[in-house]
C-alpha positions as CSV (number, residue, x, y, z in Angstrom):
1,M,42.7,-36.8,10.8
2,N,44.3,-40.1,11.8
3,F,43.8,-42.7,9.1
4,N,43.7,-45.8,11.4
5,V,41.3,-44.1,13.8
6,S,39.1,-43.0,10.9
7,I,39.0,-46.6,9.6
8,L,38.2,-47.9,13.1
9,F,35.4,-45.5,13.5
10,M,33.9,-46.3,10.1
11,S,34.1,-50.0,11.0
12,L,32.3,-49.4,14.2
13,S,29.6,-47.5,12.4
14,A,29.3,-50.2,9.8
15,A,29.0,-52.8,12.6
16,A,26.3,-50.8,14.2
17,A,24.4,-50.7,11.0
18,T,24.8,-54.3,10.1
19,I,25.8,-56.6,12.9
20,L,23.9,-54.8,15.7
21,P,20.3,-55.3,14.2
22,I,21.1,-58.9,13.4
23,G,22.5,-59.5,16.8
24,V,19.5,-57.9,18.5
25,A,17.1,-60.0,16.4
26,L,19.0,-63.2,17.3
27,Y,19.0,-62.2,21.0
28,L,15.3,-61.5,21.1
29,R,14.5,-64.8,19.4
30,S,16.8,-66.7,21.8
31,K,15.7,-65.0,25.0
32,Y,12.0,-64.2,24.3
33,Q,11.0,-66.4,21.4
34,T,10.0,-63.5,19.2
35,S,8.7,-64.2,15.8
36,W,11.0,-64.4,12.8
37,K,7.9,-63.6,10.7
38,A,7.6,-60.2,12.5
39,V,11.3,-59.4,11.7
40,G,10.9,-60.5,8.1
41,I,7.7,-58.6,7.6
42,G,9.3,-55.5,9.1
43,A,12.1,-55.7,6.6
44,L,9.8,-56.5,3.7
45,I,7.5,-53.6,4.5
46,F,10.4,-51.1,4.6
47,I,11.6,-52.4,1.2
48,L,8.1,-52.3,-0.3
49,F,7.0,-48.9,1.0
50,Q,10.3,-47.1,0.6
51,P,12.6,-48.3,-2.3
52,V,9.7,-49.9,-4.3
53,L,6.9,-47.3,-3.8
54,R,8.2,-44.0,-2.4
55,F,11.6,-43.7,-4.1
56,P,10.2,-43.8,-7.6
57,L,7.5,-41.2,-6.7
58,L,10.2,-39.0,-5.3
59,R,12.2,-39.2,-8.5
60,L,9.1,-38.1,-10.4
61,L,8.6,-35.2,-8.0
62,Q,12.3,-34.3,-8.2
63,G,11.9,-34.0,-12.0
64,T,9.3,-31.3,-11.7
65,S,9.8,-27.5,-12.0
66,W,8.0,-27.2,-8.6
67,Y,10.7,-29.2,-6.9
68,S,13.5,-27.4,-8.6
69,Y,12.1,-24.0,-7.7
70,N,11.4,-24.8,-4.1
71,S,14.6,-26.7,-3.5
72,V,16.3,-23.3,-4.0
73,V,13.7,-20.8,-2.8
74,N,12.0,-22.8,-0.1
75,P,14.3,-25.6,1.0
76,W,12.3,-25.9,4.3
77,L,9.3,-26.9,2.3
78,I,11.2,-29.6,0.5
79,A,12.5,-30.9,3.9
80,I,8.9,-31.1,5.2
81,V,7.7,-32.9,2.0
82,L,10.5,-35.4,2.1
83,G,10.3,-36.0,5.9
84,F,6.5,-36.4,6.0
85,S,6.3,-38.5,2.9
86,A,8.7,-41.0,4.5
87,A,6.6,-40.9,7.7
88,V,3.3,-41.5,5.8
89,F,4.7,-44.4,3.7
90,E,6.5,-46.2,6.5
91,N,3.8,-45.9,9.1
92,I,1.0,-46.9,6.8
93,G,3.2,-49.9,6.0
94,R,3.4,-50.6,9.8
95,F,-0.4,-50.4,10.0
96,V,-0.8,-52.8,7.1
97,A,1.6,-55.2,8.7
98,F,0.0,-55.3,12.1
99,K,-3.6,-55.1,10.8
100,F,-3.4,-57.7,8.1
101,L,-0.1,-59.6,7.9
102,L,0.7,-60.2,11.6
103,K,-2.7,-61.0,13.1
104,G,-1.3,-63.9,15.0
105,N,1.9,-62.1,16.1
106,R,0.6,-59.0,17.8
107,Q,2.4,-59.5,21.1
108,W,4.4,-56.5,22.2
109,K,7.6,-58.4,21.9
110,N,6.8,-59.0,18.2
111,G,6.2,-55.3,17.8
112,I,9.8,-54.8,18.9
113,A,10.9,-57.6,16.6
114,Y,9.1,-55.9,13.7
115,G,10.8,-52.6,14.6
116,I,14.2,-54.3,14.5
117,G,13.4,-55.8,11.1
118,H,12.2,-52.5,9.7
119,G,15.0,-50.4,11.1
120,G,17.6,-53.1,10.6
121,I,17.1,-53.5,6.9
122,E,17.1,-49.7,6.5
123,A,20.4,-49.5,8.4
124,I,21.9,-52.3,6.3
125,L,20.8,-50.8,2.9
126,L,21.3,-47.1,3.6
127,A,24.3,-47.1,5.9
128,G,25.9,-50.5,6.4
129,I,26.6,-51.4,2.8
130,P,27.7,-47.9,1.8
131,L,30.0,-47.7,4.8
132,I,31.6,-51.0,3.9
133,N,32.2,-49.8,0.4
134,S,33.7,-46.6,1.7
135,I,36.0,-48.5,4.0
136,L,37.3,-50.6,1.1
137,L,37.7,-47.5,-1.2
138,S,39.5,-45.6,1.6
139,I,42.0,-48.4,2.2
140,S,43.0,-48.2,-1.4
141,N,42.8,-44.4,-1.5
142,P,43.5,-42.8,1.9
143,A,43.0,-39.4,0.4
144,L,39.2,-40.0,0.5
145,L,39.3,-39.7,4.3
146,N,39.4,-35.9,4.5
147,Q,37.1,-35.4,7.5
148,P,37.9,-35.3,11.2
149,S,38.0,-38.9,12.5
150,A,35.1,-38.4,14.9
151,I,32.8,-37.6,12.1
152,Y,32.9,-41.3,11.0
153,L,31.2,-42.4,14.2
154,V,28.1,-40.3,13.3
155,G,26.7,-42.9,10.9
156,G,26.7,-45.6,13.5
157,L,25.2,-43.4,16.2
158,E,22.5,-42.2,13.8
159,R,21.5,-45.8,13.0
160,I,21.3,-46.7,16.7
161,F,19.0,-43.7,17.2
162,A,17.0,-44.5,14.1
163,M,16.5,-48.2,15.1
164,T,15.4,-47.0,18.5
165,F,12.9,-44.7,16.9
166,H,11.6,-47.5,14.5
167,V,11.0,-49.8,17.5
168,A,9.1,-46.9,19.3
169,A,7.0,-46.1,16.2
170,S,6.2,-49.8,15.6
171,L,4.9,-50.1,19.2
172,I,2.9,-47.0,18.8
173,V,1.2,-48.3,15.6
174,L,0.7,-51.7,17.2
175,Y,-0.9,-50.1,20.2
176,G,-3.4,-48.4,17.9
177,V,-4.2,-51.6,16.1
178,K,-4.5,-53.7,19.2
179,F,-6.8,-51.3,21.0
180,R,-8.5,-49.9,17.8
181,K,-7.3,-46.4,18.6
182,Y,-6.3,-45.5,15.1
183,R,-5.3,-42.0,16.1
184,Y,-2.0,-43.6,17.2
185,L,-1.2,-44.1,13.5
186,F,-1.4,-40.3,13.2
187,Y,0.8,-39.8,16.2
188,A,3.4,-42.1,14.7
189,I,3.3,-40.3,11.4
190,L,3.5,-36.9,13.1
191,M,6.6,-37.9,15.2
192,H,8.3,-39.6,12.3
193,G,7.7,-36.6,10.1
194,L,9.0,-34.2,12.6
195,L,12.2,-36.3,13.0
196,D,12.9,-36.8,9.3
197,S,12.0,-33.2,8.2
198,S,14.2,-31.7,11.0
199,I,17.2,-32.8,8.9
200,G,16.5,-29.8,6.7
201,F,16.3,-27.4,9.7
202,I,19.1,-28.5,12.1
203,K,22.3,-28.1,10.2
204,N,24.7,-28.9,13.0
205,I,25.3,-32.6,13.1
206,A,25.9,-32.8,16.8
207,L,22.6,-31.0,17.6
208,F,20.7,-33.1,15.1
209,E,21.9,-36.4,16.6
210,A,21.2,-35.1,20.1
211,W,17.6,-34.2,19.0
212,A,17.2,-37.5,17.2
213,G,18.4,-39.5,20.3
214,I,16.2,-37.6,22.7
215,L,13.1,-37.9,20.6
216,A,13.7,-41.7,19.9
217,I,14.3,-42.5,23.6
218,T,11.5,-40.3,24.8
219,L,9.0,-41.9,22.4
220,L,10.2,-45.4,23.3
221,V,9.9,-44.8,27.1
222,S,6.5,-43.1,26.6
223,I,4.9,-45.9,24.7
224,I,6.3,-48.5,27.1
225,I,4.8,-46.7,30.0
226,K,1.5,-46.4,28.0
227,I,1.5,-50.1,27.3
228,K,2.2,-51.1,30.9
229,R,-0.7,-48.9,32.0
230,S,-3.1,-50.3,29.4
231,S,-2.1,-54.0,29.3
232,S,-1.7,-56.6,32.0
233,G,0.9,-58.6,30.0
234,K,4.6,-58.0,30.0
235,I,6.2,-56.3,27.0
236,L,8.9,-59.0,26.8
237,S,7.7,-62.4,28.1
């Protein structure tokens, strides 16, 4: 483990989790006049449906004997519950946003902007801020960096894949709202649940990141192809 390399890699991951989503949002606004409202609603929905609503419910669940028992005996069940609960809350939040809060901003480009806001605030809160704190603590106490240097790139890579997935899921739900094909909400929940719950099944970090990246990119490409076949308008225009 090289201290300077580890700090560099942590800094790159922190930048990916904080500067990257902000930079992408600014670029989309400048280049394609995307709506700041879509970005803001994306961030607000994540905060409301995860830290405000889901996290307290999870804490109640974690205090039950059922959770304590199954976390030891059936950890796969806990992984599924955690993964699909996140999927249900976040994608219902997306549906609420596009159905009721963004009626005048349902262009595809604003679906992307929403995904950047949603995934960006998640990255900042769950990865960016903790990584910055870890960097500051590690500078004062280098002994805290006891992992191979390359491992400190994982956080940034994971956030890039996660934000890609959030954009894809947002477009999937938006597609369902625009064309009143509400089964697409179910598709988004299913794919989101599979991704999040797989954390409990794929223990190898490299394999999990490969799976997450492949799924996120595949979903994004698939929904873009679907949109192009179903709509005469450009996705970014």
